[in-house]
DRENKE-253643 format. One record per residue (C-alpha): residue in three letters; x, y, z. Coordinates in steps of 0.1 Angstrom, whole numbers, plus 5000, padded with zeros to 4 digits. Example, Ala and Ser with C-alpha at 12.3 -4.5 7.8 and 13.67 -1.06 7.14 Angstrom:
REM DRENKE-253643
ALA512349555078SER513749895071
END
This chain:
REM DRENKE-253643
MET437886393442VAL436086553413VAL434486893421TYR431186943401LYS431187323405ASP430287453371GLU426887283365CYS424187093384VAL424586713381PHE420786663376THR419886963354PHE421687203331ASP421387493356ASN424887633359ILE426887903376ASP425488153350SER421988073360SER420088323382PHE420388103413GLY423887963405VAL425087613416ASP425387483452VAL428487263457CYS428187013485LEU431087063509LYS430886703519CYS430886523485TYR431486813461ILE428386733440GLY426887033422THR423187083426SER420687343415PRO418887553442HIS416287683418PRO412987693436GLU411087513408HIS413587223407ASP415587233440PHE417986943439THR420087093467ALA417187023491LYS416786673476HIS420486603480SER420486713516ARG417286513524LEU418686193510ASN422286223521HIS422086443552HIS424686683537THR423787033548ALA426687263540PHE427087413505LEU429087673487ASN426887863462ILE428687983431LYS427488243407ARG429288393377ILE428488743364THR429788873331LYS431789183335PRO430989483313THR433289523284PRO435389843290ALA435190103263LYS438190113240GLU440490413242ASN442190553211VAL445190673231PRO448390483220LYS449790273247LYS452990073253LEU452489723239ALA451389493266ILE450689123258HIS448088963279ALA446188633274GLU442588693285ASP441288443310ASP437988393328ASN438888643355ASP438988913329LYS435488833316TYR433688723347GLU433188803384TYR432788503406ILE430488533437TYR430988263464LYS428488243493PHE428387983521LYS424987843528THR423587583552LEU420387393555SER421087323591ALA423187503617ASP426687463601GLN429187733606GLU431287863577SER434487853599GLU434087473600PHE434487443562LEU437187693553GLU439487423540GLN436787263518ILE435687603505GLN439287683495HIS439487353478VAL436387413457ILE437487763447GLN440987653437SER440087323419GLU439387283382SER435787263372TYR434486923361SER434487033324GLN438087163326GLN439286843343LYS437586613318GLN438986813289SER442486783304GLU442086413308GLU440986373272TRP444086583262GLN446286353283LEU444986053262GLU446286223231LEU449786303246GLU452786073248SER456086093266CYS459386123247GLU462986043252HIS463686383266VAL460986343293ARG462185993302SER465786103305LEU465086403326LYS466886383360LEU466886663385GLU469686583410GLY471286783438THR469787053460GLU466287183451ASN466287503432ARG463387673450LEU462187973431THR460688273449PRO457288413441GLU458988713425GLN461088493402LEU457888303392SER455888623385LYS457588753353CYS459888663324SER463488623336ASP464888833307PRO465789163323GLU464389363294CYS460989183294SER458089273316LEU455589003306THR453788833334SER451588583315ASN452288303290LEU455388213310TRP457287883304LEU459387723331CYS462487533319LEU462287193337HIS466087153334CYS467287463351GLY464287673362ASN464687953337LEU461388143332GLY460788273296CYS457788413278GLY456188233249ARG456488273211LYS455688593194GLN452588563172TYR451888733139ASP449188953155GLY451589073183SER450188843209GLY451888553226GLY455288673239ASN458788783230ASN460288443222HIS462488433254ALA461588063263ILE462587933228ASN465688163229HIS466687993261PHE466287653245GLU468487753215LYS471287863239SER470987583265GLN469487293245HIS467087233274PRO463987113255LEU461287073282ALA459187373294VAL455987393314LYS453487673310LEU453087813345GLY449487943342THR448187593332ILE449287413364SER446287293383ALA445687133417GLU444786803399GLY448286783385HIS447586893349ALA449887133331ASP450987213295LEU454387063288TYR456187133255CYS459386973241TYR461187213218ALA463386933205CYS460386723194GLU458387033186ASP455286883202ASP453186873234ARG454286603257LEU453186413288ASP455286393319PRO453986133344LEU456286283371ILE455286643365GLY454486703402GLN457786573414HIS459686773388LEU457887103397ARG458387033434PHE462187063427TYR461587433420GLY459387483450ILE456087453431ASP453487233449VAL450887143422HIS448287073449MET448387443459GLN448087583424LYS445187743407LYS444987743369THR444988093356GLU445488063319LYS443987863291SER445787543281MET446787453246LEU443887203247GLU441387473255LEU442787703228GLN442587423203LEU439087323213GLU437887683210GLN439387693175ASN437687363166ALA434387473180ASN434387793160ALA435387613128LYS431987553110TRP431387383078SER428787543056PHE425287403056ASP422287593042GLU420387763069THR417387993068GLY416688243095ASP418088303129HIS418288063158VAL414887913167SER414287983204ASP411787693207PHE414687443205THR417887393225GLY421387373208MET424387173221LYS427787323226ASN430587183206LEU433287073231GLY435887083204ASN435186783181THR431786663195CYS429486753165TYR429186373159LEU427686323194ASN425586633192SER423986533159VAL423186173171VAL421686293204GLN419486563187SER418286303162LEU417386053190PHE415486313210ALA413486403179ILE411786063182SER408986023207ASP409585643209PHE412985723224THR412086023246ASP408985863261VAL410985593280PHE412985863299LYS411786133322ALA413386443335ASN415086413369ASP412686503396PRO413686653430LYS410686473446ASP412086133437SER413385913465VAL416385793443GLU419086033435GLY421385883409GLY424286093401PRO426986193376LEU427985823370ASP424485693365LEU423585653329ARG419785693334THR420286013354GLN422386163326VAL420086063298ASN417186203319LYS419186523322MET419686543285LYS415986503279ASP415186783303GLY417887003288LEU416786953252LEU412986943256SER412187163286ASN412687493267ARG414587633297TYR417887653279ASP419187813247THR422287593247ILE423487303269SER426987143273PRO427086763269GLN430386723288MET429086513317PHE426986293293LYS429886243269HIS432386143296LEU429985893312VAL428885733279ALA432485713266GLN433885533297GLY435685223286ASN436285343250SER439585513244GLU438385673211PHE435185833224MET437085933256SER439486133235SER438986473220ARG439286353184GLN436486363159GLN434586023156ASP432185843133ALA428585943142TYR427185593132GLU429785413153PHE428785643182PHE425185563177THR425785183178TYR428085223208PHE425485433227VAL422585203221GLU424684913234LYS425285113266LEU421485153269GLU421084783268LYS422884763301LEU420484973320ASP419184843354SER416784563347LYS414384693374ASN413885013354SER410885083332ALA413185123302LEU414484773303ASN415884673269VAL415185023257ALA417484973227GLU415984643217SER412384763222ILE412885073200PHE415584983175GLY415484603176PHE414484373147GLN415584053131THR416983973097GLU416783623083ARG419483493060ARG418483223036LEU421382993024GLU420682752995CYS423182492983LEU423382522945GLN423882142941CYS421581962965HIS419282272970GLY419182223007VAL418482543026ARG419382693060TYR417782993077VAL419883203101GLN418283473122GLU420183773135ASN419184033160GLN419884383147LEU419684733161SER420584903128LEU421884843093SER424784973073VAL423884963036PRO426285013006CYS425685302983THR425685272945ILE428285522933MET428085632896GLU429485952883ASP427086162862PRO428486162827SER426686492819ASN428086662850PRO431686572858GLY432486552895GLN428886492904PHE427186162911VAL423886002900GLU421086032925VAL419885702941GLU416685612959PHE416985492995SER414685202987ASP417085092960LEU419885082986VAL417884853008ARG417084642977THR420784612969PHE421484503005CYS418784233002GLN419584102968PRO420883742965GLU424583672960ASN426783372955ILE429183282983GLU431482992991LEU430382773020GLN430882403026CYS427582223024PRO426782053058ASN425081773038GLN427681493041GLU426581353008CYS426981682990PRO430481792980SER429382142970ASN430782462984GLN428682702963PHE425682872980VAL423383152972SER422683383001GLN419983643007VAL419183863037LEU415683983043PHE413684123072LYS412083873096THR410684153117PHE410784533117PRO411784793143ARG409785073157VAL412585303147PHE414685193117VAL418285333117ALA420485283087SER423885433077VAL424685473040ARG428285383031LYS429285653005PHE432885543000ARG435185472971VAL438885382970VAL441285642957ASN444985542957TRP444285272983VAL442585523006PRO438785513012GLN437285843003LYS433885963012VAL431886102983GLU428686302982VAL426086082964PRO422586232965VAL420185992983ALA416486052978THR414185953007PRO410485873000GLU407686033020VAL406685673030LEU409385403031ASP407685073024LEU409784773034SER407184503028GLU408784372997PHE411884283018LYS409984063042SER411283713046LYS408783423039GLY410683183061PRO410982803056GLN408582663030PRO406982323031HIS408782202999GLU412282303011ILE414882053024ILE416282203056LEU419882133061GLU421182033096GLU423482263114PRO427182173108ALA428882023138ASP431082243159THR434582103155SER436582413167GLU438482413199GLN437882733219PHE440982843238VAL440382863275PRO443083063294ASP444282973329GLU442583223352ASP445583253376LYS447783353347ILE445183603335ALA445083753370LEU448883793370ILE448883973337LEU445884193346SER447784303377MET450384463354GLY447684703341VAL446984503309SER443484473295HIS441684143296ASN441484103258LEU445284163255ALA445883913283VAL443783633267ASN445183693232ALA448783693245LEU448283363264GLU446783203234MET449783303213VAL452183133237LYS449982843247ASP452482593232ALA455382723254SER456282583287PRO453582663313ASP456182813336THR457283073310GLN453883163295VAL453183463316GLU456683613311LEU456483543273ALA452983693271LEU453984013289ASN457084053267MET454884023236ILE452284273250PHE454884533259ALA456584483225GLY453184573208ASP452884233191VAL449484143205PRO446184273190GLU443684433214THR440684293195ARG439483953207ALA440083683181ASN437383463167SER437283103178GLY439482883156SER440883183136ASN444483283132SER443683653139THR445983653170ASN448883653145LEU447683973127ASN449984263125SER448984513152GLU450284813131ASP448084703102LEU445084673125ALA445685023139LEU446185163103LEU442885033091GLN441085153121SER442585503116MET440985503082GLY437585473097PHE436985093096THR435884913128ALA438084673147LYS435984373135GLN436184493098ALA439984543101GLU440584203116ALA438384023091ALA440084203062LEU443584123074LYS442583763081SER441283733045THR444083923027GLY447183933048ASN448284293043SER446884643048GLU446784753011GLN444784452999ALA442684483031VAL441584833021GLU440484722987TRP438784413001LEU436784623025CYS435784883000SER434684622976GLY431984503000ASN433584173009TYR432984223047ASP429284153043THR429983823026TYR432583733053VAL429983803080GLU427383593061GLN429783293060THR430783323097ASP427283373108ALA426083073088ASN428582863108PRO427682833145ALA431282733151GLU432183093147GLU432083313178ASN430283593158SER427183383151LYS424083563162GLU421483293155THR418783313181SER415383173187LYS414183493204VAL411983713182ILE412284083185GLY410784363165THR407284423151ASN405284363119ASN405084733110GLN406484773075LEU405785143067PHE408185423079SER408585793076LEU411785983078GLN412286153112ALA415986263113VAL419186253092VAL422686293105CYS424586473077HIS428286483072ARG430486703051GLY434186603047LEU436386343030SER436486113060VAL433986023088HIS436786123113THR437186473099GLY434786743087HIS431586843104TYR428286673114VAL424886823117ALA421386683123ALA418286753103ALA415186653122TYR411386683118HIS409486843147THR405986993151ASN406287373151LYS405987463188SER405187833183ASP402487763157PRO401287393157THR398987463128LYS402087463106GLY402487103114ARG405686903108GLN408687103098LEU412387033092TYR414987193116LEU418787203113PHE420687133145ASN424187263139ASP425687243174GLU424587553193LYS422487693165VAL418987553155THR417387693124LEU414387623102CYS415487463069GLN414187293038GLU414886963022ASN417387022994GLU420186872973GLU422686943001PHE420986723026LYS420586452999LYS424386462993THR425486483029GLY423086243045TYR424885963064VAL422685813092TYR418985793086LEU416385743113PHE412885633101LYS409885613125SER407285343121ILE403785473110
END
């Protein structure tokens, strides 16, 4: 069971706060006992849990450095060196501490929520290897004594930290020597060179949850051992009794990533009126999107801070509770910095990319997050919050160039991705000509010729002109600008300056709809045959731990085989990696796409749908890259959307959005780097100056933990990626 011991589930009060955190000894939920927002009392009132362990952390004073030379001692600093932890049993009834000694010990020894989730993210990155799979510990257990496990086994070495246990023989050696004198004396790697035993576990990283750093010297990489608990037990180490004492490789890497900042112009010190967000390693994409959203009143007004007086509790797995918590954390002015760990993990559930610790595309995260918001409880006041705030409709007009019949296709949208005109400045090599944001929308809305079979049976034409305009407008208009060009078959992000107007007027892009003189074409008949899998066969495949998409795709690929052999054939293809994860379009041949090509294109920053469409249209990854970067995906979507036989059709009779056509810029997510999956994201957002409202609307830079006052300049024009405009 997860122990929420580092932070309150409902607020950002944590163990460093003046009142600390109360951990329920019944369900291990962390609550704040702060008198002004006492969620401990609320939790007890609603759940009848009365026994808690209060945890407070106090920073130890830094000892004065002595100039007296000492014998070299290598020691990896951990939390116990920097902090003092104070544990105190408390009860809201008549509970006795002696009744909860086991639970108290469990709370103290367990990993915190943030540590556990970071370890899980790291596990997603790791793989096993042939050396792990072939490891067999046979014979009598080689139980090591506490003394043997306390220091490096080399007789001339006295190191007691950064110790690595050989999983093959139980030898204990210190880590690699670093250039700055830290790390160790190389005794673990020396043992590998002599014995050729490749697998070693870092002792101080073993936790009660079964996490531990495992390194393979033969592969020269971190590895995953699914049987790590069993293998450590051979040497007398019970992982369930372990307490993590040293930072893992993940934590060291995340610290390095969090401290690696890309330069953005900043003026002045941190503005105390605003709250920053900790970078959890590679979470600047999430931080920038969240700060941008909470700069918009249309968004924040549909949420309220969690209230200890409410009769409903929610919790760490309730999306509304966690969004409410984010609002309170960012807008209450009670915190200098907050950590989005709980929010990130909940929102990312079900998505392997966002669950990982890798850098992600900020625009993809925005679209993913608003889709999550659409699934909020229908009884809640923020029903369809995404649709009500960001929703609008586009209308595509399709005209046959021979019979001049027309069709109108409406699509519900929550945002747009618009192409950017890229022209190098002839007078300034390496720089690009500035473009106006309105011109980018104009380019998106301009007519273009496409191939589409005319549904008029008397017309043989397959030539149409297509134009997309706005049928309605959103309250908050979100658009990403695609600043990419292809260099040696690889899409490369470039810094094209985009100028945003003081008032963005979209009225010229308003669709007029069907006209009295137009000949309206009938919808083409649906002649496709949708594959319907056998539910019993699906259930068998799902029982093997396979995702539903893979199961359906695999069964469709073997549908012509004997019914008795389809499940076995499907599983063989899945385990061989021959089945794409992405669900195929009805009537398409996308189930035959190469899974490696799909993965390659997605690693370049393209979405799964873009990758599938490109491979379906071109047949190989090289041509697919050029096809995507040439803007063909939009045409592909137009053609499939225009045909209701395609699964992707979004035609609908429901009208969403407003008639408001004027917008002002509220926030910009900026990105610096050659790829959306690398580099660094920040947010620039307009807020009223809280300290001096007479100064009115000012621009602030949200660079993870640091918030500063800034000015619009060329840098923000060049690095702008996702733009959020508010209706005026």
